[in-house]
C-alpha positions as CSV (number, residue, x, y, z in Angstrom):
1,M,68.1,51.4,12.5
2,K,65.5,48.9,12.4
3,F,62.2,49.9,11.8
4,S,59.6,48.1,14.0
5,A,56.0,48.5,13.5
6,P,54.2,49.3,17.2
7,R,52.6,45.7,17.9
8,P,49.0,47.1,17.9
9,F,49.2,47.6,14.6
10,R,51.2,45.2,13.7
11,L,47.7,42.7,15.1
12,V,45.1,45.3,13.4
13,V,47.1,44.7,10.0
14,L,47.2,41.0,10.6
15,F,43.5,40.9,11.3
16,A,42.5,42.9,8.0
17,I,44.5,40.2,6.2
18,L,42.8,37.5,7.8
19,I,39.5,38.9,7.2
20,A,40.6,39.6,3.4
21,I,41.3,36.0,2.7
22,T,38.3,34.5,4.7
23,A,36.4,36.7,2.6
24,R,38.0,35.0,-0.7
25,L,37.4,31.5,0.6
26,Q,34.0,32.0,1.5
27,A,33.3,33.2,-1.9
28,A,35.3,30.6,-3.5
29,E,33.1,28.4,-2.0
30,R,30.1,29.9,-4.0
31,P,29.2,28.2,-7.5
32,S,30.8,29.9,-10.4
33,W,30.5,28.4,-13.9
34,I,30.9,29.2,-17.7
35,D,27.6,29.2,-19.1
36,P,28.0,26.6,-22.2
37,A,25.4,28.4,-24.2
38,T,26.4,31.9,-24.1
39,G,30.1,32.0,-23.0
40,H,29.4,33.9,-20.2
41,R,30.9,33.6,-16.5
42,V,28.5,33.1,-13.9
43,I,28.7,33.3,-10.0
44,Q,26.7,33.0,-7.1
45,L,26.8,36.2,-4.7
46,S,24.9,35.1,-1.6
47,A,25.8,31.8,0.6
48,E,21.8,31.5,1.7
49,P,19.3,29.7,0.2
50,G,16.2,31.8,0.3
51,S,18.5,35.1,-0.4
52,E,17.1,37.6,-3.4
53,S,18.0,41.1,-4.4
54,L,15.7,43.9,-4.7
55,Y,13.3,44.9,-7.4
56,F,14.9,46.0,-10.7
57,N,13.9,49.8,-9.8
58,L,15.5,50.0,-6.5
59,N,19.3,51.3,-5.6
60,P,20.6,48.7,-3.8
61,F,24.5,50.1,-4.3
62,T,26.3,52.3,-1.7
63,P,27.5,55.3,-3.2
64,D,31.2,54.1,-4.1
65,G,29.6,51.4,-6.3
66,R,31.1,48.8,-4.3
67,K,28.6,47.3,-2.5
68,M,25.2,45.8,-3.0
69,V,22.2,45.1,-0.1
70,I,20.5,41.4,-0.3
71,T,18.0,40.2,1.8
72,T,18.4,36.8,3.7
73,P,16.5,34.4,5.5
74,K,18.3,36.2,8.5
75,G,18.1,40.0,7.3
76,I,19.6,42.2,5.6
77,S,23.1,41.6,4.1
78,L,25.8,43.8,1.8
79,V,27.9,41.8,-1.0
80,D,30.9,43.5,-1.7
81,L,31.3,43.2,-5.5
82,Q,35.1,43.2,-5.6
83,S,35.9,40.6,-2.9
84,G,32.6,38.6,-2.6
85,A,32.7,39.2,1.2
86,L,29.5,39.3,2.9
87,D,28.7,41.3,6.1
88,S,25.2,40.5,7.9
89,V,23.8,44.5,8.4
90,V,20.6,43.4,9.9
91,T,18.6,40.7,11.7
92,G,15.2,40.4,11.6
93,N,12.2,40.0,9.3
94,V,12.5,43.5,7.8
95,H,11.5,45.1,4.5
96,I,14.5,46.8,2.8
97,I,13.3,50.6,0.9
98,M,16.7,50.7,-0.7
99,V,20.1,52.5,-0.2
100,G,20.2,56.2,0.2
101,H,21.9,57.7,-3.0
102,R,24.1,60.4,-1.1
103,T,25.0,58.8,2.2
104,G,24.9,54.9,1.5
105,K,22.3,54.2,4.4
106,I,19.9,51.4,4.1
107,Y,16.9,52.5,4.8
108,Y,13.7,49.9,6.1
109,T,10.8,48.9,8.0
110,G,9.5,46.6,10.2
111,T,6.8,44.2,9.3
112,N,5.4,44.2,13.0
113,R,1.9,45.1,12.3
114,N,1.7,47.2,15.9
115,D,5.2,48.7,15.4
116,R,5.8,49.3,11.6
117,S,8.6,51.9,11.7
118,V,10.7,53.5,8.9
119,M,14.4,53.6,9.9
120,C,17.9,53.6,8.4
121,I,21.5,52.0,9.1
122,D,24.7,53.2,9.0
123,P,26.5,50.0,7.4
124,A,29.7,51.5,8.7
125,T,28.9,52.1,11.9
126,K,25.9,50.0,12.8
127,A,23.9,52.9,14.2
128,V,20.3,52.8,13.7
129,R,17.8,55.7,13.1
130,V,14.1,55.3,13.7
131,I,12.9,58.1,11.4
132,A,8.8,57.6,11.7
133,K,6.3,55.3,13.1
134,L,3.6,54.4,10.1
135,A,0.2,54.7,10.4
136,R,-3.0,52.2,9.8
137,G,-2.8,52.4,5.6
138,Q,1.0,54.2,5.2
139,S,3.4,52.3,3.1
140,V,6.4,53.9,2.5
141,A,8.4,53.3,-1.1
142,T,11.1,55.8,-1.7
143,V,13.8,57.8,-0.3
144,N,14.9,61.1,-2.5
145,A,18.2,61.7,-4.3
146,D,19.6,64.0,-1.2
147,E,17.5,61.7,1.3
148,T,15.8,64.4,2.9
149,L,12.5,63.3,2.0
150,L,10.2,59.9,1.8
151,A,7.7,58.6,-0.4
152,G,4.7,56.8,-0.2
153,T,0.9,55.9,0.2
154,M,-2.0,56.1,2.3
155,V,-5.4,54.0,1.8
156,E,-7.9,55.2,3.8
157,N,-9.3,52.5,5.6
158,A,-11.5,50.4,3.9
159,A,-12.8,47.0,3.4
160,G,-10.7,44.6,2.1
161,A,-8.1,47.6,1.0
162,T,-4.4,47.9,0.9
163,N,-2.2,50.4,0.3
164,G,-0.2,48.6,-2.3
165,F,0.4,44.6,-3.8
166,N,3.6,43.0,-4.0
167,Q,4.2,42.6,-7.5
168,D,6.9,41.2,-7.1
169,A,5.7,38.4,-4.7
170,G,7.1,34.9,-5.6
171,P,8.1,31.6,-4.1
172,N,11.7,31.2,-2.8
173,A,11.8,27.7,-4.2
174,R,10.5,26.7,-7.5
175,S,7.0,25.4,-8.4
176,N,7.0,21.2,-8.3
177,S,4.6,21.6,-11.1
178,L,3.4,23.6,-14.1
179,Q,0.0,23.2,-12.8
180,A,1.0,25.0,-9.5
181,A,2.8,27.6,-11.5
182,D,-0.3,28.4,-13.5
183,D,-2.3,28.8,-9.8
184,Q,0.3,31.0,-8.6
185,R,-0.1,33.5,-11.8
186,R,-4.1,32.7,-11.6
187,N,-4.1,34.0,-8.1
188,K,-2.1,36.7,-8.6
189,A,-3.9,37.9,-12.0
190,R,-7.4,37.6,-9.6
191,R,-5.8,39.6,-6.7
192,I,-4.6,42.7,-9.0
193,Q,-8.3,42.5,-10.6
194,E,-9.9,42.3,-7.4
195,R,-7.4,45.2,-5.5
196,F,-8.1,47.2,-8.8
197,D,-12.0,47.1,-8.2
198,Q,-12.3,48.5,-5.1
199,H,-11.2,52.1,-5.7
200,A,-10.1,52.5,-2.0
201,P,-9.7,56.3,-1.4
202,M,-5.8,56.6,-1.9
203,E,-2.9,59.8,-1.8
204,L,0.4,60.1,-2.5
205,F,2.4,61.6,0.6
206,F,5.3,62.8,1.2
207,L,7.7,62.8,4.7
208,N,10.0,65.3,5.6
209,I,13.5,62.9,7.4
210,A,14.6,65.7,9.3
211,T,11.5,67.0,11.0
212,G,8.8,64.3,10.1
213,E,6.2,66.6,8.9
214,V,3.7,64.7,6.2
215,K,2.3,66.2,3.2
216,T,-0.2,64.6,1.3
217,Y,-1.1,65.0,-2.8
218,D,-3.2,63.1,-5.7
219,K,-6.0,62.0,-3.3
220,C,-8.4,60.2,-5.4
221,N,-9.8,56.5,-5.8
222,D,-7.5,54.9,-8.2
223,W,-4.7,52.6,-6.9
224,L,-1.5,54.3,-6.5
225,N,1.8,52.0,-6.7
226,H,5.4,51.8,-8.0
227,L,7.0,55.0,-6.5
228,Q,10.2,56.2,-7.4
229,F,11.9,59.2,-6.9
230,S,14.2,60.2,-9.4
231,P,17.9,59.4,-8.6
232,T,19.1,62.5,-9.5
233,D,16.1,65.3,-9.1
234,P,15.2,65.3,-5.3
235,Q,11.3,66.8,-5.9
236,L,10.6,64.8,-8.8
237,L,8.5,61.1,-7.9
238,L,7.4,58.9,-10.4
239,F,4.6,56.5,-10.0
240,C,1.9,54.5,-11.8
241,H,-2.0,53.8,-11.4
242,E,-2.1,50.4,-11.0
243,G,-4.4,47.6,-11.8
244,P,-4.5,45.2,-15.1
245,W,-2.5,47.7,-17.4
246,H,-4.8,47.6,-20.4
247,K,-7.5,49.4,-18.2
248,V,-5.2,52.1,-16.5
249,D,-3.2,55.3,-17.8
250,R,-0.2,54.2,-15.7
251,I,2.6,56.3,-15.8
252,W,2.9,59.4,-14.1
253,T,5.1,61.9,-12.6
254,I,4.5,64.4,-9.7
255,R,6.6,67.0,-7.9
256,A,7.0,66.7,-4.0
257,D,5.5,70.1,-3.6
258,G,1.7,68.4,-5.5
259,S,2.3,70.5,-8.8
260,G,3.5,69.2,-12.4
261,L,1.4,66.1,-12.2
262,T,1.8,64.6,-15.9
263,K,0.9,61.4,-17.5
264,I,3.9,60.4,-19.1
265,H,2.2,57.7,-21.9
266,Q,-1.0,58.4,-23.6
267,R,-2.5,54.8,-25.6
268,T,-3.3,55.1,-29.1
269,M,-5.4,52.3,-29.6
270,A,-7.4,49.4,-27.4
271,M,-5.4,47.0,-25.8
272,E,-2.4,48.9,-25.9
273,I,-0.3,48.7,-22.6
274,A,2.8,50.2,-20.8
275,G,4.5,49.6,-17.7
276,H,7.0,48.3,-15.3
277,E,8.8,52.0,-15.6
278,F,12.1,53.2,-14.5
279,F,14.1,55.8,-14.3
280,S,17.7,56.2,-16.0
281,A,20.8,56.8,-14.0
282,D,21.2,60.1,-14.4
283,G,17.5,60.8,-13.8
284,K,16.9,62.2,-17.5
285,T,14.7,59.7,-19.3
286,I,11.7,57.4,-18.2
287,W,11.9,54.0,-19.3
288,Y,8.8,51.3,-19.8
289,D,7.6,48.1,-21.2
290,L,5.2,49.4,-24.7
291,Q,3.0,46.8,-26.3
292,T,1.0,47.6,-29.2
293,P,-0.8,46.0,-28.9
294,R,-0.6,43.8,-26.0
295,G,1.2,40.2,-26.4
296,E,1.7,41.4,-30.1
297,D,4.2,44.3,-30.9
298,F,7.1,44.7,-28.3
299,W,8.8,47.9,-27.5
300,V,11.2,49.5,-24.8
301,A,10.2,53.3,-24.9
302,G,11.5,56.4,-23.2
303,Y,10.5,59.7,-22.4
304,E,12.7,62.3,-21.8
305,V,11.8,64.3,-18.5
306,A,13.1,67.8,-19.3
307,T,11.3,67.8,-23.2
308,G,9.1,65.2,-23.5
309,K,10.6,63.8,-26.3
310,R,10.4,60.1,-27.0
311,T,12.7,57.6,-28.2
312,W,10.9,53.6,-28.8
313,Y,13.5,50.7,-28.8
314,H,11.5,47.5,-31.1
315,L,12.2,44.3,-30.1
316,Q,10.9,40.5,-30.9
317,R,8.9,38.3,-29.2
318,N,11.4,35.9,-28.0
319,E,13.3,39.1,-26.1
320,W,10.3,40.4,-24.6
321,S,11.4,40.7,-20.2
322,V,10.0,40.7,-17.5
323,H,11.9,43.7,-16.6
324,F,13.7,45.9,-18.5
325,N,16.9,47.6,-17.3
326,V,19.4,50.4,-18.7
327,A,22.9,50.7,-17.4
328,P,24.7,53.7,-16.2
329,G,25.7,55.7,-19.6
330,G,23.1,54.3,-21.4
331,Q,24.6,52.7,-24.1
332,Y,23.3,49.3,-23.1
333,F,19.9,47.4,-21.9
334,S,19.0,44.5,-19.9
335,G,15.8,41.8,-20.0
336,D,15.5,39.5,-17.7
337,G,13.4,37.1,-20.2
338,G,10.4,35.4,-19.3
339,D,8.3,32.1,-19.8
340,D,6.0,30.8,-22.6
341,R,3.0,31.6,-20.2
342,M,3.8,34.9,-19.9
343,V,2.1,37.8,-21.9
344,A,4.7,37.6,-25.0
345,H,3.9,33.6,-24.9
346,A,7.3,33.7,-26.3
347,E,8.3,30.1,-27.2
348,D,12.1,30.5,-26.6
349,G,12.5,33.8,-23.6
350,K,14.0,32.4,-21.1
351,W,17.5,34.2,-20.9
352,L,18.8,37.0,-19.5
353,Y,19.6,38.9,-22.4
354,L,22.4,42.0,-22.9
355,F,20.5,44.6,-25.6
356,H,22.8,47.0,-27.7
357,S,20.6,49.9,-29.2
358,E,20.6,51.3,-32.4
359,L,18.8,54.2,-33.8
360,L,17.4,53.8,-37.0
361,P,18.0,56.6,-39.7
362,D,16.0,59.2,-40.1
363,N,15.2,59.6,-44.0
364,S,12.4,62.1,-43.9
365,G,14.4,65.0,-45.5
366,P,13.3,68.7,-45.4
367,E,9.8,67.6,-46.9
368,L,8.6,66.5,-42.9
369,D,9.6,68.3,-39.9
370,S,10.2,64.9,-37.7
371,K,11.4,66.8,-34.8
372,D,8.7,66.3,-32.3
373,L,8.1,62.7,-33.9
374,I,8.7,59.3,-31.9
375,R,12.8,58.5,-32.8
376,I,12.7,54.9,-33.5
377,G,15.0,52.2,-33.0
378,V,16.0,48.2,-32.4
379,F,17.9,46.3,-29.8
380,R,20.5,43.7,-31.3
381,A,20.5,41.3,-28.6
382,E,23.3,39.1,-26.7
383,K,22.4,36.2,-24.6
384,L,24.0,35.9,-21.3
385,V,22.1,33.4,-19.1
386,N,20.5,30.3,-20.2
387,M,17.6,30.7,-17.6
388,A,15.6,27.2,-18.5
389,R,15.8,25.7,-15.0
390,H,14.5,29.4,-13.9
391,D,10.7,29.6,-12.5
392,Y,9.5,32.3,-13.2
393,A,7.1,32.9,-10.3
394,L,10.2,34.6,-9.3
395,E,11.0,37.2,-11.1
396,P,14.9,37.7,-12.0
397,N,15.3,41.4,-11.4
398,A,18.1,42.0,-13.5
399,M,20.0,45.1,-13.1
400,F,23.9,46.4,-14.2
401,S,26.2,46.9,-11.3
402,P,28.0,50.2,-11.4
403,D,31.2,49.6,-13.1
404,L,29.1,47.6,-16.0
405,K,31.0,45.0,-15.2
406,W,28.2,42.6,-14.1
407,L,24.4,41.8,-14.6
408,I,23.0,41.1,-11.2
409,F,19.9,38.4,-11.1
410,R,18.0,36.4,-8.9
411,S,17.0,33.3,-9.8
412,N,15.8,29.6,-8.5
413,M,18.0,27.7,-11.0
414,S,19.4,25.7,-8.2
415,R,15.4,25.1,-6.3
416,A,16.2,28.0,-3.7
417,S,16.6,31.3,-4.7
418,Q,19.9,32.6,-4.9
419,V,21.9,36.0,-5.8
420,Y,23.8,35.9,-9.0
421,A,26.0,38.3,-11.5
422,V,27.3,37.3,-15.2
423,E,30.0,38.7,-16.2
424,L,29.2,41.0,-19.4
425,N,32.3,40.5,-21.0
426,K,32.7,36.9,-21.9
427,S,35.7,34.7,-20.3
428,G,39.0,35.5,-21.2
429,G,37.3,38.8,-22.9
């Protein structure tokens, strides 16, 4: 007896096959190439000019690691990292907060001044939930590990004061001239200094997603910014005292009940700077850019949350990067490079880097108790992508894919910004 599948079932299967074929054809139409300077394969993930990946410390990945969110001129889309398929999830002028670590829901806010609601959407069902409406002066920046809390900042109404500053701001298109790019940088530096000088009253707030209850802590006259919950500890928040880095003690943590306020890095010399802090994927370590002093000696420094132990990895001037990142498992770090007008003034810094970390041997011997001293290591750099055509007014914000196959970044190397990925193993390797 010959089995014949029911017609509706055959139609469903055929439809799924057509979708898969269409997705692969669409992905094949996007540029891909082998970087002649490095031998690594680069592919374009986005389709629309003006698309961007998220800021380097925000989770863009679904819990299964297969998909990631990007912004497009039309709203929010999901990219399938295996097939390359693009799926429009939210249409409109919205701001992504991040993807939830537990459920994969996409958290975002509207940008309408009269209705700045915090929302989330289930990408599978497209069901939208309005979580809260923000009051004037409030801004939400992060979602905790079990998706029970939002955290943000609140600024009291002061003339010209804002509750945040987009450190990541930059044009989608490349600047028309070096002069225009320099003007943008000077304007950004001026605005940071002006906001820092306001000393507007601010505080952190935690919003319970289930009940809407809001609790506030750490009221001060410092500029609070760069909030990020631990990816594993639902109660631990990392944040910064924002401003010119050489004028602030930047990196702090606090518990969601207001306890445990901790300064993570203590300056030991004039003009020492530390910043662009981020959690490791397991939440055990806080990593950050450290310069001793500013623009002269370069490190990626780590602080172990449970013990306070420290590890510093040294790197060369050309290897300094706007943002660093660490792979799941901690075996690799990345850097997205920088141009010669940034803090390192690197002559040859426009590269995406893969860093292999190496701890140096401790030969102190029994004569010196070194257990509480900083462990020192170095980065061995591998170049992944030549960024010579990239205008660093747009920060690349590189991040590792969960399967460690790709380093994902955004670039305006083709003039308008697009989202790209470079394969960590060389082509054919």
